[in-house]
C-alpha positions as CSV (number, residue, x, y, z in Angstrom):
1,M,18.1,-16.2,-9.9
2,A,14.8,-17.3,-10.7
3,R,16.7,-21.2,-11.8
4,Q,18.4,-20.9,-8.4
5,W,15.1,-20.0,-6.5
6,I,13.2,-23.0,-8.9
7,E,15.9,-25.5,-8.3
8,G,17.2,-24.8,-4.9
9,D,16.1,-26.2,-1.6
10,E,16.7,-24.7,2.0
11,T,16.6,-26.0,5.7
12,A,14.3,-25.3,8.3
13,K,16.9,-22.9,9.9
14,E,17.9,-21.4,6.7
15,F,13.8,-20.4,5.7
16,L,13.0,-19.2,9.4
17,T,16.4,-17.2,9.2
18,R,15.4,-15.6,5.9
19,V,11.8,-14.9,6.7
20,L,12.3,-13.3,10.3
21,T,15.1,-11.4,8.6
22,E,12.5,-9.9,5.9
23,R,9.5,-9.5,7.9
24,P,10.8,-9.6,11.8
25,F,8.3,-9.1,14.7
26,V,8.2,-5.4,15.6
27,P,8.6,-5.0,19.3
28,L,5.8,-2.2,20.6
29,L,5.6,-0.9,23.7
30,P,1.5,-1.4,25.5
31,P,-1.0,-2.0,24.4
32,L,0.3,-3.1,21.2
33,H,2.3,-5.7,23.1
34,R,0.0,-8.3,23.5
35,I,0.1,-10.1,20.2
36,P,3.3,-10.6,18.1
37,L,3.0,-8.2,14.9
38,R,4.9,-8.4,11.8
39,A,4.9,-7.3,7.9
40,G,1.3,-7.7,6.5
41,N,-0.8,-7.4,9.6
42,V,-3.3,-4.3,9.5
43,V,-3.8,-2.9,12.9
44,E,-6.9,-1.0,14.1
45,I,-6.3,1.2,17.2
46,V,-10.3,2.7,17.6
47,G,-11.5,4.3,20.7
48,P,-13.0,8.0,21.6
49,S,-11.2,11.1,21.7
50,P,-9.1,11.4,24.0
51,S,-7.5,7.7,24.3
52,S,-4.2,8.4,23.3
53,K,-4.4,6.7,19.9
54,T,-2.1,9.2,18.1
55,R,0.8,9.0,21.2
56,I,0.4,5.3,20.8
57,L,1.3,5.6,17.2
58,I,4.8,7.9,17.9
59,Q,6.0,5.2,20.7
60,A,5.6,2.8,17.9
61,A,7.3,4.9,15.3
62,I,10.2,5.7,17.5
63,N,10.6,1.7,18.6
64,C,10.6,1.5,14.4
65,I,13.1,4.6,14.0
66,L,15.8,4.0,16.4
67,P,18.8,1.6,15.7
68,K,19.0,-1.3,18.1
69,E,22.5,-0.3,19.0
70,W,24.4,2.9,19.4
71,K,27.8,3.5,20.3
72,G,27.0,0.3,23.0
73,V,23.9,1.7,23.8
74,N,21.2,-1.0,23.4
75,Y,17.7,1.1,22.3
76,G,16.2,-2.1,21.0
77,G,15.1,-0.2,17.8
78,L,14.5,-1.6,14.2
79,E,16.6,1.1,12.5
80,R,13.8,1.1,9.7
81,L,12.0,3.7,8.1
82,V,7.7,4.6,9.0
83,M,5.8,6.3,6.9
84,F,3.3,8.4,8.6
85,V,0.0,9.7,6.5
86,D,-2.0,12.5,8.6
87,L,-5.3,12.2,7.3
88,D,-6.5,14.0,10.6
89,C,-4.0,17.1,9.6
90,R,-3.1,17.6,13.7
91,F,-0.3,15.8,14.0
92,D,2.1,17.6,16.4
93,V,6.2,16.8,15.0
94,L,6.9,18.6,18.6
95,S,5.6,15.8,20.1
96,L,7.5,13.5,18.0
97,S,10.7,15.3,18.7
98,R,10.3,15.6,22.3
99,S,9.3,11.7,22.9
100,L,12.2,10.6,21.0
101,K,14.7,12.6,22.7
102,K,13.0,11.9,25.9
103,R,13.9,7.6,24.9
104,I,17.6,8.9,24.1
105,V,18.2,9.9,27.3
106,R,16.2,7.2,29.3
107,A,18.2,4.4,27.2
108,N,21.8,6.0,27.9
109,G,20.8,6.4,31.5
110,N,19.5,3.0,31.7
111,G,22.0,1.5,29.7
112,V,19.2,-0.7,28.0
113,G,17.1,1.1,25.6
114,H,13.8,-0.7,25.9
115,K,13.5,-1.7,29.7
116,L,10.6,0.8,30.3
117,N,8.5,-1.8,32.6
118,K,7.4,0.7,35.2
119,V,5.6,3.5,35.1
120,D,7.8,7.1,35.9
121,D,6.4,9.1,38.7
122,S,8.8,11.6,38.3
123,P,7.7,15.6,37.4
124,S,7.6,16.4,34.5
125,G,10.3,19.3,35.9
126,S,13.2,16.9,36.6
127,K,16.4,17.0,36.0
128,D,15.9,14.0,33.4
129,A,14.0,16.0,31.3
130,H,16.7,18.6,30.8
131,A,19.3,16.0,30.5
132,E,21.8,16.0,27.4
133,Y,21.0,13.6,24.5
134,D,22.8,12.1,21.4
135,K,22.2,14.8,19.0
136,E,23.8,13.1,15.8
137,L,21.5,9.7,16.8
138,F,18.4,12.4,17.2
139,S,19.1,13.8,13.7
140,V,19.8,10.2,11.7
141,S,16.8,8.7,13.7
142,M,14.6,11.7,12.9
143,R,15.5,11.4,9.2
144,R,13.5,7.7,9.3
145,F,10.1,9.5,9.7
146,L,8.6,10.4,6.3
147,Y,5.8,12.8,6.8
148,I,2.5,13.1,4.4
149,R,-0.5,15.3,5.0
150,C,-4.1,14.8,3.2
151,Y,-6.6,17.5,3.3
152,D,-9.7,14.9,1.7
153,S,-10.3,11.8,0.1
154,F,-8.5,12.8,-3.4
155,E,-5.2,13.2,-1.7
156,F,-5.2,10.5,0.1
157,L,-5.9,7.9,-3.0
158,A,-3.1,10.0,-5.1
159,T,-0.6,9.5,-2.5
160,L,-1.7,5.8,-2.4
161,K,-1.3,5.6,-6.4
162,T,2.0,7.1,-5.8
163,L,3.1,5.7,-2.7
164,Q,4.8,2.7,-4.2
165,L,7.6,4.6,-6.3
166,Q,7.6,6.7,-3.0
167,L,8.5,3.8,-1.6
168,Q,11.4,2.6,-3.8
169,K,12.8,5.3,-3.6
170,E,13.5,6.2,-0.1
171,K,14.3,2.5,-0.1
172,E,17.1,3.3,-2.2
173,A,17.7,6.7,-0.7
174,H,18.1,5.4,2.9
175,G,19.4,1.7,1.8
176,T,16.4,0.1,3.7
177,G,12.8,0.4,3.3
178,V,9.6,1.1,4.9
179,Y,8.4,-1.1,7.7
180,L,5.8,0.8,9.5
181,L,2.8,2.6,7.6
182,M,1.0,4.7,9.6
183,I,-2.6,6.2,8.9
184,D,-4.1,8.7,11.5
185,S,-7.7,8.9,11.3
186,I,-8.5,6.3,8.9
187,G,-12.3,7.6,8.8
188,A,-11.5,11.6,9.0
189,F,-13.2,12.0,5.6
190,Y,-15.5,9.8,6.6
191,W,-19.1,12.5,6.4
192,M,-17.6,14.3,3.3
193,D,-17.8,10.7,1.7
194,R,-20.8,9.7,2.7
195,A,-22.2,13.1,1.5
196,S,-20.5,13.2,-1.3
197,P,-23.1,12.0,-4.5
198,S,-22.7,8.1,-5.9
199,I,-21.2,8.0,-9.5
200,P,-23.7,6.7,-12.1
201,P,-22.6,4.2,-14.5
202,G,-20.6,5.6,-17.5
203,S,-20.2,9.3,-15.7
204,T,-16.8,10.6,-16.5
205,N,-17.1,13.0,-13.2
206,R,-14.1,12.6,-10.9
207,R,-14.7,15.1,-8.6
208,S,-17.7,12.8,-6.7
209,L,-16.3,9.8,-5.1
210,S,-18.8,7.7,-3.0
211,L,-17.7,6.3,0.4
212,Q,-18.4,2.6,-1.3
213,S,-15.5,3.5,-3.8
214,V,-13.5,5.0,-2.0
215,S,-13.1,2.3,0.9
216,D,-12.8,-0.3,-1.8
217,T,-10.0,1.4,-3.9
218,V,-8.0,2.4,-0.4
219,V,-8.3,-1.5,0.4
220,Q,-6.8,-2.1,-3.2
221,E,-4.4,0.3,-3.1
222,I,-3.1,-1.0,-0.3
223,Q,-2.9,-4.8,-0.7
224,K,-0.8,-3.8,-3.9
225,I,1.5,-2.0,-1.9
226,L,2.1,-4.6,0.6
227,V,2.6,-7.0,-2.3
228,V,5.7,-5.3,-3.4
229,H,6.1,-3.9,0.0
230,P,5.8,-5.5,2.8
231,M,4.8,-3.6,5.7
232,L,2.8,-3.2,9.2
233,V,0.1,-1.2,8.6
234,L,-1.0,0.6,12.0
235,T,-4.3,3.0,11.2
236,T,-6.2,4.7,14.2
237,K,-10.3,5.2,14.2
238,A,-12.3,7.9,16.3
239,A,-15.3,6.3,17.6
240,S,-17.9,7.5,19.9
241,L,-19.0,5.0,23.0
242,Q,-22.2,3.9,23.2
243,E,-24.3,2.6,26.4
244,K,-23.2,-0.8,28.0
245,F,-25.2,-3.5,26.0
246,T,-25.6,-7.2,26.4
247,T,-25.3,-9.8,23.3
248,R,-28.6,-10.8,24.7
249,D,-29.9,-6.8,24.7
250,V,-28.7,-6.4,20.9
251,I,-29.8,-9.8,19.6
252,S,-33.3,-8.9,21.0
253,H,-33.4,-5.3,19.9
254,S,-32.5,-6.8,16.9
255,N,-35.3,-9.4,15.9
256,R,-37.6,-6.6,16.6
257,N,-36.6,-5.0,13.7
258,T,-34.9,-6.1,10.7
259,G,-33.6,-9.3,12.0
260,Q,-30.5,-8.3,11.2
261,L,-27.3,-6.0,12.7
262,S,-27.4,-2.4,11.0
263,V,-23.8,-1.0,10.8
264,E,-25.3,2.3,11.0
265,S,-28.3,2.2,13.9
266,I,-26.9,-0.9,16.0
267,L,-23.5,-1.9,16.3
268,D,-20.8,-4.0,14.8
269,S,-21.4,-8.3,15.1
270,R,-17.7,-8.9,15.7
271,T,-17.8,-6.4,18.5
272,I,-20.6,-7.8,20.4
273,R,-19.8,-10.8,20.2
274,N,-15.8,-10.5,21.7
275,S,-17.2,-7.4,23.9
276,A,-20.4,-8.1,25.8
277,N,-21.3,-6.1,28.7
278,V,-18.8,-3.3,28.1
279,Q,-19.1,-0.1,26.2
280,L,-19.1,-0.6,23.1
281,Y,-18.0,1.8,20.1
282,R,-20.6,2.2,16.7
283,E,-18.8,0.9,13.6
284,Y,-19.6,3.7,10.9
285,M,-16.4,2.1,8.1
286,P,-17.2,0.0,5.0
287,S,-17.6,-4.1,5.4
288,V,-14.8,-4.0,2.8
289,W,-12.4,-1.9,5.4
290,Q,-13.3,-3.9,8.2
291,S,-12.9,-7.4,6.2
292,F,-9.3,-6.0,5.7
293,V,-8.6,-5.2,8.8
294,S,-6.7,-8.2,10.6
295,H,-6.1,-7.3,14.0
296,R,-8.6,-4.1,16.5
297,V,-7.6,-2.9,19.8
298,F,-10.0,-0.8,21.6
299,V,-8.6,2.0,23.7
300,R,-11.0,4.3,26.3
301,P,-10.1,6.4,29.0
302,S,-10.2,4.8,32.4
303,D,-11.3,5.9,35.4
304,D,-8.8,4.8,37.6
305,T,-6.8,7.8,39.7
306,K,-4.3,6.1,41.1
307,Y,-1.8,8.6,39.5
308,E,-3.3,11.7,39.6
309,K,-1.0,13.3,37.0
310,Q,-1.1,10.5,34.4
311,P,-4.3,9.6,32.7
312,I,-5.1,6.1,33.1
313,Y,-6.5,4.1,29.7
314,L,-7.9,0.9,29.2
315,A,-6.9,-1.6,26.4
316,E,-8.9,-4.3,24.9
317,W,-7.9,-6.7,22.0
318,L,-11.2,-7.4,20.0
319,L,-9.6,-9.1,16.7
320,P,-8.6,-11.7,17.8
321,S,-10.3,-11.8,20.8
322,L,-7.9,-12.0,24.2
323,N,-10.0,-12.4,27.4
324,L,-8.3,-9.8,29.3
325,S,-7.9,-6.2,29.1
326,D,-4.7,-3.6,29.9
327,K,-4.7,-0.7,31.8
328,F,-1.8,1.5,30.8
329,T,-0.2,5.1,31.2
330,I,1.5,7.1,28.4
331,N,3.6,9.9,28.1
332,D,7.0,11.3,26.3
333,D,9.4,8.3,27.4
334,G,7.0,5.5,26.5
335,S,3.9,3.5,27.5
336,Y,3.7,1.4,30.6
337,I,1.1,-1.3,32.0
338,V,-0.2,0.2,35.3
339,P,-0.6,-3.1,38.0
């Protein structure tokens, strides 16, 4: 195999076919639909609570675990595994189950699995909510959703250390690998780790982990995993909104103090450049994590009351910066752009 790889050659068509098969683009619903995402990308969904960050992950997971086609119905899924690492310890599997059933029922009713392009104003008690769904498809899809819960940074690091072995076992058992690695609330242990004392040089006390050492190890372990098991990484991060600033205001404040932007006291410089004149968030994760993230989308509640029964959210891409924002709503059977 090594000799064939060294001596062999392939056309551009063969190369693109191979790459798109090994690392296909993931079909995602709003607000993650604006940018094509694929294995190797690290996407951070940041916003205040509540802004449906976990529900966005659930809809993305359903797109991955559903098959592309089942018994003549097109569901538009990838038929791949999802690894969900819950650091917030508040994940509701019934919400995933309910959403998956809704998506199956909707696909069976429309005849097209991913035709979700308008807001569903039907009441929650409609007959569609009680329609029959394919129980076999539901069971097969749910088995592709792998769940891990961590209660502190030690458990999270232990999970990452052993994840490669677990991913290989799941690949052998299911015949396909994990394509989505989800980390819900990457900053869940931020304050506990920040309060932990730093480890003195030469110390053997493993029960003391600093915030910086935890972040360094997390990034290193995920990088190692992605080399062997290419996956799309989706993470959520809770953040508190700040008052409205302009770039000039922040620069002026910076010059009056230290001349530099402090992560703790001011705002992240990349966020400022990309989101002047809007409500910004306070960046608190260490720089090693910020540099590791390849894409970042900022979500927050909207004051729009166009749909009384469904809350509206705003989404803005900060990394890369897009000069537009989307209004979207999300419910059990999907997420939709609001005109």
